[in-house]
C-alpha positions in Angstrom: -8.2 39.4 23.2 -9.4 42.7 24.7 -7.9 43.2 28.2 -8.4 46.1 30.5 -6.0 46.5 33.4 -6.8 48.8 36.3 -3.8 50.2 38.1 -0.6 51.4 36.5 1.8 50.5 39.3 4.7 48.1 38.9 2.4 45.1 38.7 -0.3 46.5 36.4 2.2 48.2 34.1 4.3 45.1 33.6 1.3 42.9 33.0 -0.3 45.3 30.5 3.0 45.7 28.6 3.6 41.9 28.6 0.1 41.2 27.3 0.4 43.9 24.6 3.7 42.5 23.4 1.9 39.1 23.1 -0.5 40.7 20.6 -3.5 41.4 22.9 -5.5 44.7 22.8 -4.7 46.2 26.2 -6.0 49.3 27.9 -4.4 50.5 31.1 -6.6 52.6 33.4 -4.9 54.8 36.0 -6.1 57.9 37.9 -2.7 59.3 38.8 -1.1 61.3 36.0 2.4 60.9 37.5 2.1 57.1 37.4 0.9 57.2 33.8 4.1 59.0 32.8 6.2 56.0 33.7 5.0 54.0 30.7 7.7 53.6 28.1 7.3 55.6 24.9 7.4 52.5 22.7 4.7 50.7 24.7 1.8 49.2 22.7 -0.6 49.7 25.6 -3.4 52.3 25.3 -3.6 54.6 28.3 -6.7 56.1 29.9 -6.5 58.6 32.8 -9.6 57.8 34.9 -10.7 56.4 38.2 -11.5 52.7 37.6 -13.8 52.7 40.7 -16.3 54.9 38.9 -18.9 53.5 36.6 -18.6 56.4 34.2 -14.8 55.8 33.9 -15.3 52.1 33.2 -17.9 52.9 30.6 -15.4 55.2 28.9 -12.9 52.4 29.0 -15.4 50.2 27.1 -15.7 47.4 29.6 -18.7 46.0 27.8 -16.3 44.9 25.1 -13.7 43.5 27.4 -12.8 39.8 27.5 -10.8 40.1 30.7 -10.6 42.8 33.4 -7.6 42.7 35.8 -8.0 44.8 39.0 -4.3 45.3 39.8 -4.2 48.3 42.0 -2.3 48.4 45.3 -5.5 48.8 47.3 -7.6 45.8 48.0 -10.8 47.9 48.5 -10.4 49.4 45.1 -9.8 46.0 43.5 -13.0 44.7 45.0 -15.0 47.6 43.8 -13.5 47.4 40.3 -14.2 43.6 40.2 -17.8 44.0 41.4 -18.6 46.8 38.8 -16.9 44.8 36.0 -19.0 41.8 36.7 -22.3 43.3 37.7 -22.5 46.4 35.5 -20.7 45.2 32.4 -20.9 41.4 32.6 -17.2 40.9 31.9 -16.6 37.2 31.3 -13.5 36.9 33.4 -12.4 39.2 36.2 -9.0 38.7 37.9 -8.1 40.6 41.0 -4.9 41.2 42.8 -4.9 40.5 46.6 -2.4 42.8 48.3 -2.9 41.7 51.9 -3.3 38.0 52.5 -5.7 38.5 55.4 -8.2 39.9 52.8 -8.0 36.9 50.5 -11.3 35.5 51.8 -13.2 38.5 50.5 -12.1 38.0 46.9 -14.9 35.6 45.7 -17.8 35.5 43.3 -19.9 37.7 45.6 -17.5 40.5 44.7 -17.4 39.5 41.0 -14.0 37.9 41.3 -13.3 34.8 39.1 -9.7 34.5 40.0 -7.9 36.0 43.0 -4.1 36.2 42.9 -2.3 36.6 46.2 1.5 36.7 45.8 2.3 35.3 49.3 -0.1 32.4 48.9 1.2 31.7 45.4 4.8 31.7 46.6 4.0 29.5 49.5 2.2 27.0 47.1 5.2 27.0 44.7 7.6 26.3 47.5 5.5 23.5 48.8 5.0 22.1 45.3 8.8 22.1 44.7 9.6 20.1 47.8 6.6 17.9 48.3 6.3 14.4 46.8 3.2 12.4 47.5 1.2 15.4 48.7 -1.7 17.2 47.0 -0.8 20.9 46.8 -3.2 23.7 46.0 -1.6 26.0 43.4 -4.5 28.4 42.4 -8.0 29.0 43.3 -10.9 29.8 40.9 -14.6 30.6 41.0 -14.9 32.0 44.5 -12.9 29.2 46.1 -15.0 26.2 44.9 -12.5 25.1 42.2 -8.8 24.8 42.5 -5.8 23.9 40.4 -3.9 21.2 42.4 -0.7 19.3 41.8 0.7 16.0 43.1 4.1 14.5 42.4 3.5 10.8 42.4 5.5 8.8 45.0 6.6 5.2 44.3 3.7 4.1 46.6 1.0 6.1 44.9 -2.1 3.9 44.0 -2.2 5.6 40.6 1.2 4.2 39.5 0.9 2.0 36.5 -2.8 2.8 36.0 -4.4 4.4 33.0 -6.1 7.7 33.7 -9.4 6.3 32.5 -9.2 3.5 35.1 -8.2 5.7 38.1 -11.8 6.6 38.8 -11.4 10.4 38.9 -14.8 11.8 40.2 -16.9 14.1 38.0 -15.9 17.1 39.9 -12.3 16.7 38.9 -10.3 16.4 35.7 -6.6 15.7 34.9 -5.4 18.7 32.8 -1.7 17.9 32.4 1.1 15.5 33.3 4.6 16.8 33.6 7.2 14.1 32.9 10.9 14.3 32.3 10.7 18.1 32.0 8.1 17.8 29.2 4.3 18.1 29.2 2.1 15.0 28.4 -1.4 15.9 27.2 -3.5 13.4 29.2 -5.7 10.9 27.5 -7.7 8.0 28.9 -5.0 5.5 28.1 -2.2 7.6 29.5 -0.5 5.5 32.2 1.1 7.3 35.1 4.6 6.5 36.5 6.4 7.5 39.6 7.7 11.0 39.6 4.9 12.3 37.3 3.6 15.7 38.3 -0.1 15.5 37.8 -2.1 18.7 37.5 -5.8 18.6 38.2 -8.8 20.9 38.4 -10.9 19.9 41.4 -14.0 21.2 43.2 -13.9 21.5 46.9 -16.3 18.6 47.5 -14.2 16.0 45.7 -10.7 17.1 46.8 -10.5 14.5 49.5 -11.6 11.7 47.1 -9.0 12.8 44.6 -6.3 12.8 47.3 -7.1 9.2 48.1 -6.7 8.2 44.4 -3.2 9.7 44.0 -1.7 9.9 47.5 -0.9 7.0 49.8 -2.2 7.4 53.3 0.7 8.0 55.8 
């Protein structure tokens, strides 16, 4: 997979190096020479000294051939500009943007070319909530400009989904069960998979059916 990461700070550098070690073709774009020098000598990441907010620089980076672009700079304005250019000028299939300041999260949507916005404070909050919540629908990650989310629910003893096969739960068309975590293992869900208390159920849901999904898996207080 061809991945282009904009921003060679701590986040961008780690991400680029990790992806390269996993066998992906990774290009790291950074405009500050002193930041580029921090890359380890044995890194498999290709470096490009350029301003990722400029169309000419992105053209030099070969964005038209990228499968994924990650805007990972420490500046939200730069990340929005990079995302918009990647999507509109180069039609990159997937654009992921880092949100540095939570108050700006609402801007990171499909209007700015962002497919997935990653906000560390929001993600940490969701993970804490997911770890301590049983019988609640918890939003873990947001996709497609906020219309689609990855949600999780740990089934309480009183959940209406207990003892029911997934095919018989009546999950709406705007949602799908993508995984079930049980006894520290992952169960690939099928129509005949029957849910039990304590299962962690992961679903992709659209905003308009989230309340309906909650009613299927969570008992009203």
